PDB file as gemmi writes it, atoms N, CA and C in Angstrom:
CRYST1    1.000    1.000    1.000  90.00  90.00  90.00 P 1                      
ATOM      1  N   UNK A   1       3.348  -1.967  14.732  1.00  0.00           N  
ATOM      2  CA  UNK A   1       2.528  -1.895  13.460  1.00  0.00           C  
ATOM      3  C   UNK A   1       3.674  -1.380  12.327  1.00  0.00           C  
ATOM      4  N   UNK A   2       4.483  -0.527  12.672  1.00  0.00           N  
ATOM      5  CA  UNK A   2       5.600  -0.315  11.762  1.00  0.00           C  
ATOM      6  C   UNK A   2       6.181  -1.568  11.340  1.00  0.00           C  
ATOM      7  N   UNK A   3       6.517  -2.162  12.229  1.00  0.00           N  
ATOM      8  CA  UNK A   3       7.645  -3.434  11.686  1.00  0.00           C  
ATOM      9  C   UNK A   3       6.730  -4.463  10.924  1.00  0.00           C  
ATOM     10  N   UNK A   4       5.322  -4.456  10.959  1.00  0.00           N  
ATOM     11  CA  UNK A   4       4.555  -5.261  10.035  1.00  0.00           C  
ATOM     12  C   UNK A   4       4.915  -4.597   8.643  1.00  0.00           C  
ATOM     13  N   UNK A   5       4.487  -3.184   8.585  1.00  0.00           N  
ATOM     14  CA  UNK A   5       4.691  -2.623   7.161  1.00  0.00           C  
ATOM     15  C   UNK A   5       6.069  -2.788   6.675  1.00  0.00           C  
ATOM     16  N   UNK A   6       6.800  -2.471   7.295  1.00  0.00           N  
ATOM     17  CA  UNK A   6       8.309  -2.475   7.098  1.00  0.00           C  
ATOM     18  C   UNK A   6       8.708  -4.142   6.458  1.00  0.00           C  
ATOM     19  N   UNK A   7       8.165  -5.174   7.109  1.00  0.00           N  
ATOM     20  CA  UNK A   7       8.179  -6.357   6.641  1.00  0.00           C  
ATOM     21  C   UNK A   7       7.772  -6.585   5.420  1.00  0.00           C  
ATOM     22  N   UNK A   8       6.412  -5.968   5.191  1.00  0.00           N  
ATOM     23  CA  UNK A   8       5.685  -6.187   3.926  1.00  0.00           C  
ATOM     24  C   UNK A   8       6.353  -5.342   2.677  1.00  0.00           C  
ATOM     25  N   UNK A   9       7.007  -4.337   3.097  1.00  0.00           N  
ATOM     26  CA  UNK A   9       7.911  -3.567   2.206  1.00  0.00           C  
ATOM     27  C   UNK A   9       8.901  -4.608   1.620  1.00  0.00           C  
ATOM     28  N   UNK A  10       9.722  -5.074   2.520  1.00  0.00           N  
ATOM     29  CA  UNK A  10      10.873  -5.740   2.152  1.00  0.00           C  
ATOM     30  C   UNK A  10      10.353  -6.817   1.376  1.00  0.00           C  
ATOM     31  N   UNK A  11       9.290  -7.732   1.718  1.00  0.00           N  
ATOM     32  CA  UNK A  11       8.849  -8.804   0.683  1.00  0.00           C  
ATOM     33  C   UNK A  11       7.943  -8.170  -0.601  1.00  0.00           C  
ATOM     34  N   UNK A  12       7.668  -6.951  -0.573  1.00  0.00           N  
ATOM     35  CA  UNK A  12       7.371  -6.292  -1.927  1.00  0.00           C  
ATOM     36  C   UNK A  12       8.685  -6.033  -2.805  1.00  0.00           C  
ATOM     37  N   UNK A  13       9.487  -5.613  -2.116  1.00  0.00           N  
ATOM     38  CA  UNK A  13      10.921  -5.364  -2.874  1.00  0.00           C  
ATOM     39  C   UNK A  13      11.300  -6.696  -3.400  1.00  0.00           C  
ATOM     40  N   UNK A  14      11.356  -7.804  -2.688  1.00  0.00           N  
ATOM     41  CA  UNK A  14      11.820  -9.249  -3.071  1.00  0.00           C  
ATOM     42  C   UNK A  14      10.944  -9.561  -4.215  1.00  0.00           C  
ATOM     43  N   UNK A  15       9.445  -9.226  -4.258  1.00  0.00           N  
ATOM     44  CA  UNK A  15       8.718  -9.804  -5.392  1.00  0.00           C  
ATOM     45  C   UNK A  15       9.232  -9.072  -6.569  1.00  0.00           C  
ATOM     46  N   UNK A  16       9.227  -7.814  -6.325  1.00  0.00           N  
ATOM     47  CA  UNK A  16       9.851  -6.796  -7.502  1.00  0.00           C  
ATOM     48  C   UNK A  16      11.122  -7.509  -8.247  1.00  0.00           C  
ATOM     49  N   UNK A  17      12.204  -7.520  -7.362  1.00  0.00           N  
ATOM     50  CA  UNK A  17      13.370  -8.220  -7.942  1.00  0.00           C  
ATOM     51  C   UNK A  17      13.059  -9.501  -8.633  1.00  0.00           C  
ATOM     52  N   UNK A  18      12.309 -10.387  -7.961  1.00  0.00           N  
ATOM     53  CA  UNK A  18      12.006 -11.582  -8.843  1.00  0.00           C  
ATOM     54  C   UNK A  18      11.344 -11.566  -9.837  1.00  0.00           C  
ATOM     55  N   UNK A  19      10.400 -10.643 -10.115  1.00  0.00           N  
ATOM     56  CA  UNK A  19       9.552 -10.331 -11.306  1.00  0.00           C  
ATOM     57  C   UNK A  19      10.489  -9.805 -12.316  1.00  0.00           C  
ATOM     58  N   UNK A  20      11.672  -9.056 -12.098  1.00  0.00           N  
ATOM     59  CA  UNK A  20      12.228  -8.614 -13.079  1.00  0.00           C  
ATOM     60  C   UNK A  20      13.376  -9.134 -13.392  1.00  0.00           C  
ATOM     61  N   UNK A  21      13.674 -10.382 -12.672  1.00  0.00           N  
ATOM     62  CA  UNK A  21      14.727 -11.307 -13.159  1.00  0.00           C  
ATOM     63  C   UNK A  21      14.109 -12.291 -14.281  1.00  0.00           C  
ATOM     64  N   UNK A  22      12.771 -12.803 -14.024  1.00  0.00           N  
ATOM     65  CA  UNK A  22      12.061 -13.829 -14.873  1.00  0.00           C  
ATOM     66  C   UNK A  22      10.749 -13.166 -15.212  1.00  0.00           C  
ATOM     67  N   UNK A  23      10.109 -13.895 -15.951  1.00  0.00           N  
ATOM     68  CA  UNK A  23       8.682 -13.601 -16.449  1.00  0.00           C  
ATOM     69  C   UNK A  23       7.950 -14.092 -15.224  1.00  0.00           C  
ATOM     70  N   UNK A  24       7.165 -13.065 -14.444  1.00  0.00           N  
ATOM     71  CA  UNK A  24       6.352 -13.439 -13.484  1.00  0.00           C  
ATOM     72  C   UNK A  24       5.132 -13.903 -13.634  1.00  0.00           C  
ATOM     73  N   UNK A  25       4.578 -15.010 -12.852  1.00  0.00           N  
ATOM     74  CA  UNK A  25       3.214 -15.482 -13.178  1.00  0.00           C  
ATOM     75  C   UNK A  25       2.237 -14.396 -12.542  1.00  0.00           C  
ATOM     76  N   UNK A  26       0.994 -14.911 -12.725  1.00  0.00           N  
ATOM     77  CA  UNK A  26      -0.166 -14.000 -12.107  1.00  0.00           C  
ATOM     78  C   UNK A  26      -0.347 -13.848 -10.740  1.00  0.00           C  
ATOM     79  N   UNK A  27       0.375 -14.837 -10.113  1.00  0.00           N  
ATOM     80  CA  UNK A  27       0.330 -14.484  -8.335  1.00  0.00           C  
ATOM     81  C   UNK A  27       1.163 -13.781  -8.100  1.00  0.00           C  
ATOM     82  N   UNK A  28       2.491 -14.066  -8.697  1.00  0.00           N  
ATOM     83  CA  UNK A  28       3.413 -12.578  -8.323  1.00  0.00           C  
ATOM     84  C   UNK A  28       2.918 -11.240  -8.828  1.00  0.00           C  
ATOM     85  N   UNK A  29       2.219 -11.167  -9.818  1.00  0.00           N  
ATOM     86  CA  UNK A  29       1.701 -10.054 -10.111  1.00  0.00           C  
ATOM     87  C   UNK A  29       0.772  -9.185  -9.398  1.00  0.00           C  
ATOM     88  N   UNK A  30      -0.359 -10.067  -8.944  1.00  0.00           N  
ATOM     89  CA  UNK A  30      -1.202 -10.127  -7.960  1.00  0.00           C  
ATOM     90  C   UNK A  30      -0.724  -9.686  -6.434  1.00  0.00           C  
ATOM     91  N   UNK A  31       0.171 -10.420  -6.239  1.00  0.00           N  
ATOM     92  CA  UNK A  31       0.915 -10.071  -4.867  1.00  0.00           C  
ATOM     93  C   UNK A  31       1.512  -8.629  -4.722  1.00  0.00           C  
ATOM     94  N   UNK A  32       2.182  -8.211  -5.970  1.00  0.00           N  
ATOM     95  CA  UNK A  32       2.917  -6.794  -6.472  1.00  0.00           C  
ATOM     96  C   UNK A  32       1.803  -5.794  -6.168  1.00  0.00           C  
ATOM     97  N   UNK A  33       0.662  -6.164  -6.728  1.00  0.00           N  
ATOM     98  CA  UNK A  33      -0.295  -5.363  -6.648  1.00  0.00           C  
ATOM     99  C   UNK A  33      -1.059  -4.838  -5.607  1.00  0.00           C  
ATOM    100  N   UNK A  34      -1.316  -6.040  -4.649  1.00  0.00           N  
ATOM    101  CA  UNK A  34      -1.588  -5.990  -3.627  1.00  0.00           C  
ATOM    102  C   UNK A  34      -0.851  -5.312  -2.532  1.00  0.00           C  
ATOM    103  N   UNK A  35       0.328  -5.781  -2.321  1.00  0.00           N  
ATOM    104  CA  UNK A  35       1.427  -5.310  -1.336  1.00  0.00           C  
ATOM    105  C   UNK A  35       1.791  -3.767  -1.723  1.00  0.00           C  
ATOM    106  N   UNK A  36       1.903  -3.419  -3.059  1.00  0.00           N  
ATOM    107  CA  UNK A  36       2.455  -2.363  -3.441  1.00  0.00           C  
ATOM    108  C   UNK A  36       1.188  -1.256  -2.957  1.00  0.00           C  
ATOM    109  N   UNK A  37      -0.103  -1.535  -2.901  1.00  0.00           N  
ATOM    110  CA  UNK A  37      -1.191  -0.641  -2.294  1.00  0.00           C  
ATOM    111  C   UNK A  37      -1.222  -0.363  -0.786  1.00  0.00           C  
ATOM    112  N   UNK A  38      -0.756  -1.629  -0.138  1.00  0.00           N  
ATOM    113  CA  UNK A  38      -0.608  -1.619   1.424  1.00  0.00           C  
ATOM    114  C   UNK A  38       0.394  -0.880   1.711  1.00  0.00           C  
ATOM    115  N   UNK A  39       1.381  -1.091   1.457  1.00  0.00           N  
ATOM    116  CA  UNK A  39       2.731  -0.560   1.481  1.00  0.00           C  
ATOM    117  C   UNK A  39       2.719   1.180   1.301  1.00  0.00           C  
ATOM    118  N   UNK A  40       2.034   1.279  -0.079  1.00  0.00           N  
ATOM    119  CA  UNK A  40       1.761   2.888  -0.262  1.00  0.00           C  
ATOM    120  C   UNK A  40       0.808   3.596   0.560  1.00  0.00           C  
ATOM    121  N   UNK A  41      -0.096   2.859   1.176  1.00  0.00           N  
ATOM    122  CA  UNK A  41      -1.104   3.326   2.158  1.00  0.00           C  
ATOM    123  C   UNK A  41      -0.056   3.952   3.650  1.00  0.00           C  
ATOM    124  N   UNK A  42       0.599   2.845   3.669  1.00  0.00           N  
ATOM    125  CA  UNK A  42       1.608   3.189   4.989  1.00  0.00           C  
ATOM    126  C   UNK A  42       2.432   4.308   4.970  1.00  0.00           C  
ATOM    127  N   UNK A  43       3.030   4.631   3.676  1.00  0.00           N  
ATOM    128  CA  UNK A  43       3.913   5.424   3.145  1.00  0.00           C  
ATOM    129  C   UNK A  43       3.145   6.918   3.054  1.00  0.00           C  
ATOM    130  N   UNK A  44       2.127   6.918   2.499  1.00  0.00           N  
ATOM    131  CA  UNK A  44       1.317   7.959   2.369  1.00  0.00           C  
ATOM    132  C   UNK A  44       0.851   8.614   3.769  1.00  0.00           C  
ATOM    133  N   UNK A  45       0.539   7.675   4.637  1.00  0.00           N  
ATOM    134  CA  UNK A  45       0.031   7.733   6.063  1.00  0.00           C  
ATOM    135  C   UNK A  45       1.477   8.389   6.772  1.00  0.00           C  
ATOM    136  N   UNK A  46       2.301   7.919   6.674  1.00  0.00           N  
ATOM    137  CA  UNK A  46       3.469   8.294   7.214  1.00  0.00           C  
ATOM    138  C   UNK A  46       3.912   9.790   7.150  1.00  0.00           C  
ATOM    139  N   UNK A  47       3.865  10.060   5.378  1.00  0.00           N  
ATOM    140  CA  UNK A  47       4.286  11.449   5.113  1.00  0.00           C  
ATOM    141  C   UNK A  47       3.141  12.467   5.578  1.00  0.00           C  
ATOM    142  N   UNK A  48       1.866  11.941   5.669  1.00  0.00           N  
ATOM    143  CA  UNK A  48       0.813  13.096   5.700  1.00  0.00           C  
ATOM    144  C   UNK A  48       0.781  13.380   7.371  1.00  0.00           C  
ATOM    145  N   UNK A  49       1.515  12.351   8.158  1.00  0.00           N  
ATOM    146  CA  UNK A  49       1.157  12.757   9.796  1.00  0.00           C  
ATOM    147  C   UNK A  49       2.096  13.857  10.101  1.00  0.00           C  
ATOM    148  N   UNK A  50       3.188  14.303   9.114  1.00  0.00           N  
ATOM    149  CA  UNK A  50       3.991  15.306   9.218  1.00  0.00           C  
ATOM    150  C   UNK A  50       3.052  16.837   9.281  1.00  0.00           C  
ATOM    151  N   UNK A  51       1.980  16.774   8.416  1.00  0.00           N  
ATOM    152  CA  UNK A  51       0.937  17.763   8.227  1.00  0.00           C  
ATOM    153  C   UNK A  51      -0.164  17.395   9.209  1.00  0.00           C  
ATOM    154  N   UNK A  52      -0.215  16.679  10.165  1.00  0.00           N  
ATOM    155  CA  UNK A  52      -1.224  16.158  11.119  1.00  0.00           C  
ATOM    156  C   UNK A  52      -2.537  15.690  10.533  1.00  0.00           C  
ATOM    157  N   UNK A  53      -2.367  15.087   9.391  1.00  0.00           N  
ATOM    158  CA  UNK A  53      -3.416  14.478   8.552  1.00  0.00           C  
ATOM    159  C   UNK A  53      -3.166  13.114   8.564  1.00  0.00           C  
ATOM    160  N   UNK A  54      -4.203  12.148   8.995  1.00  0.00           N  
ATOM    161  CA  UNK A  54      -3.821  10.925   9.097  1.00  0.00           C  
ATOM    162  C   UNK A  54      -5.139   9.820   8.501  1.00  0.00           C  
ATOM    163  N   UNK A  55      -4.634   8.981   7.767  1.00  0.00           N  
ATOM    164  CA  UNK A  55      -5.482   8.002   7.054  1.00  0.00           C  
ATOM    165  C   UNK A  55      -5.523   6.744   8.253  1.00  0.00           C  
ATOM    166  N   UNK A  56      -6.815   6.624   8.673  1.00  0.00           N  
ATOM    167  CA  UNK A  56      -7.023   5.254   9.521  1.00  0.00           C  
ATOM    168  C   UNK A  56      -6.668   4.208   9.298  1.00  0.00           C  
ATOM    169  N   UNK A  57      -5.811   3.228   9.562  1.00  0.00           N  
ATOM    170  CA  UNK A  57      -5.359   2.084   8.983  1.00  0.00           C  
ATOM    171  C   UNK A  57      -6.458   1.207   9.630  1.00  0.00           C  
ATOM    172  N   UNK A  58      -7.355   0.598   8.867  1.00  0.00           N  
ATOM    173  CA  UNK A  58      -7.910  -0.592   9.661  1.00  0.00           C  
ATOM    174  C   UNK A  58      -8.680  -1.556   8.451  1.00  0.00           C  
ATOM    175  N   UNK A  59      -9.452  -2.688   8.845  1.00  0.00           N  
ATOM    176  CA  UNK A  59      -9.754  -3.526   7.912  1.00  0.00           C  
ATOM    177  C   UNK A  59     -10.311  -3.166   6.703  1.00  0.00           C  
ATOM    178  N   UNK A  60     -11.228  -2.011   6.675  1.00  0.00           N  
ATOM    179  CA  UNK A  60     -11.922  -1.564   5.615  1.00  0.00           C  
ATOM    180  C   UNK A  60     -10.847  -0.697   4.622  1.00  0.00           C  
ATOM    181  N   UNK A  61      -9.684   0.281   5.254  1.00  0.00           N  
ATOM    182  CA  UNK A  61      -9.003   0.748   4.211  1.00  0.00           C  
ATOM    183  C   UNK A  61      -7.971  -0.303   3.752  1.00  0.00           C  
ATOM    184  N   UNK A  62      -7.423  -1.078   4.503  1.00  0.00           N  
ATOM    185  CA  UNK A  62      -6.470  -2.322   4.003  1.00  0.00           C  
ATOM    186  C   UNK A  62      -7.221  -3.035   2.743  1.00  0.00           C  
ATOM    187  N   UNK A  63      -8.446  -3.286   2.972  1.00  0.00           N  
ATOM    188  CA  UNK A  63      -9.364  -4.033   1.961  1.00  0.00           C  
ATOM    189  C   UNK A  63      -9.380  -3.360   0.615  1.00  0.00           C  
ATOM    190  N   UNK A  64      -9.800  -2.061   0.897  1.00  0.00           N  
ATOM    191  CA  UNK A  64      -9.912  -1.086  -0.111  1.00  0.00           C  
ATOM    192  C   UNK A  64      -8.497  -0.787  -1.146  1.00  0.00           C  
ATOM    193  N   UNK A  65      -7.688  -0.584  -0.390  1.00  0.00           N  
ATOM    194  CA  UNK A  65      -6.223  -0.708  -0.986  1.00  0.00           C  
ATOM    195  C   UNK A  65      -5.741  -2.130  -1.684  1.00  0.00           C  
ATOM    196  N   UNK A  66      -6.200  -2.964  -0.818  1.00  0.00           N  
ATOM    197  CA  UNK A  66      -5.984  -4.215  -1.600  1.00  0.00           C  
ATOM    198  C   UNK A  66      -6.325  -4.463  -2.881  1.00  0.00           C  
ATOM    199  N   UNK A  67      -7.941  -4.187  -2.834  1.00  0.00           N  
ATOM    200  CA  UNK A  67      -8.500  -4.469  -4.145  1.00  0.00           C  
ATOM    201  C   UNK A  67      -7.910  -3.280  -5.206  1.00  0.00           C  
ATOM    202  N   UNK A  68      -8.060  -1.988  -4.769  1.00  0.00           N  
ATOM    203  CA  UNK A  68      -7.741  -0.994  -5.961  1.00  0.00           C  
ATOM    204  C   UNK A  68      -6.220  -0.790  -6.020  1.00  0.00           C  
ATOM    205  N   UNK A  69      -5.481  -1.136  -5.266  1.00  0.00           N  
ATOM    206  CA  UNK A  69      -3.926  -0.937  -5.474  1.00  0.00           C  
ATOM    207  C   UNK A  69      -3.861   0.811  -4.807  1.00  0.00           C  
ATOM    208  N   UNK A  70      -2.568   1.232  -5.776  1.00  0.00           N  
ATOM    209  CA  UNK A  70      -2.374   2.529  -5.230  1.00  0.00           C  
ATOM    210  C   UNK A  70      -3.319   3.658  -5.649  1.00  0.00           C  
ATOM    211  N   UNK A  71      -4.362   3.339  -6.388  1.00  0.00           N  
ATOM    212  CA  UNK A  71      -5.258   4.493  -6.791  1.00  0.00           C  
ATOM    213  C   UNK A  71      -6.376   4.281  -5.542  1.00  0.00           C  
ATOM    214  N   UNK A  72      -6.419   3.329  -4.912  1.00  0.00           N  
ATOM    215  CA  UNK A  72      -7.121   3.255  -3.615  1.00  0.00           C  
ATOM    216  C   UNK A  72      -6.646   4.191  -2.517  1.00  0.00           C  
ATOM    217  N   UNK A  73      -5.299   4.344  -2.313  1.00  0.00           N  
ATOM    218  CA  UNK A  73      -4.748   5.191  -1.562  1.00  0.00           C  
ATOM    219  C   UNK A  73      -4.751   6.765  -1.801  1.00  0.00           C  
ATOM    220  N   UNK A  74      -4.955   7.025  -3.363  1.00  0.00           N  
ATOM    221  CA  UNK A  74      -4.988   8.254  -3.557  1.00  0.00           C  
ATOM    222  C   UNK A  74      -6.628   8.632  -3.256  1.00  0.00           C  
ATOM    223  N   UNK A  75      -7.442   7.651  -3.431  1.00  0.00           N  
ATOM    224  CA  UNK A  75      -9.071   8.039  -3.179  1.00  0.00           C  
ATOM    225  C   UNK A  75      -9.248   8.295  -1.615  1.00  0.00           C  
ATOM    226  N   UNK A  76      -8.431   7.509  -0.823  1.00  0.00           N  
ATOM    227  CA  UNK A  76      -8.462   7.603   0.579  1.00  0.00           C  
ATOM    228  C   UNK A  76      -8.028   8.774   0.949  1.00  0.00           C  
ATOM    229  N   UNK A  77      -6.797   9.457   0.418  1.00  0.00           N  
ATOM    230  CA  UNK A  77      -5.883  10.422   0.746  1.00  0.00           C  
ATOM    231  C   UNK A  77      -6.933  11.663   0.449  1.00  0.00           C  
ATOM    232  N   UNK A  78      -7.625  11.670  -0.767  1.00  0.00           N  
ATOM    233  CA  UNK A  78      -8.385  12.642  -1.307  1.00  0.00           C  
ATOM    234  C   UNK A  78      -9.705  12.794  -0.353  1.00  0.00           C  
ATOM    235  N   UNK A  79     -10.391  11.598   0.055  1.00  0.00           N  
ATOM    236  CA  UNK A  79     -11.571  11.735   1.116  1.00  0.00           C  
ATOM    237  C   UNK A  79     -11.128  12.107   2.414  1.00  0.00           C  
ATOM    238  N   UNK A  80      -9.809  12.024   2.945  1.00  0.00           N  
ATOM    239  CA  UNK A  80      -9.251  12.556   4.141  1.00  0.00           C  
ATOM    240  C   UNK A  80      -9.218  13.866   3.927  1.00  0.00           C  
ATOM    241  N   UNK A  81      -8.397  14.506   3.012  1.00  0.00           N  
ATOM    242  CA  UNK A  81      -8.351  15.907   2.853  1.00  0.00           C  
ATOM    243  C   UNK A  81      -9.763  16.700   2.853  1.00  0.00           C  
ATOM    244  N   UNK A  82     -10.705  16.011   2.118  1.00  0.00           N  
ATOM    245  CA  UNK A  82     -11.916  16.850   1.950  1.00  0.00           C  
ATOM    246  C   UNK A  82     -12.687  16.680   3.319  1.00  0.00           C  
ATOM    247  N   UNK A  83     -12.304  15.730   4.037  1.00  0.00           N  
ATOM    248  CA  UNK A  83     -12.891  15.782   5.310  1.00  0.00           C  
ATOM    249  C   UNK A  83     -14.113  14.753   5.468  1.00  0.00           C  
ATOM    250  N   UNK A  84     -14.284  13.901   4.321  1.00  0.00           N  
ATOM    251  CA  UNK A  84     -15.408  12.872   4.290  1.00  0.00           C  
ATOM    252  C   UNK A  84     -14.906  11.454   5.026  1.00  0.00           C  
TER     253      UNK A  84                                                      
END                                                                             
């Protein structure tokens, strides 16, 4: 699973570089938004695992983060810390 997220991170970096070199179209902007949220979920989950707090990565959480982006990661983290 880690290799999947690492691959998505590399794709995200490539899209960000491509967007900075020329004017990005809407598809590239949307891809950066979605991948940024998914990779952000993985990174936050990885960092919180040090404190024994885990955000379950499943279809619901990935879909929520894909729609909301990184603010969705913050919402999921807050809900997990509250215990909901």
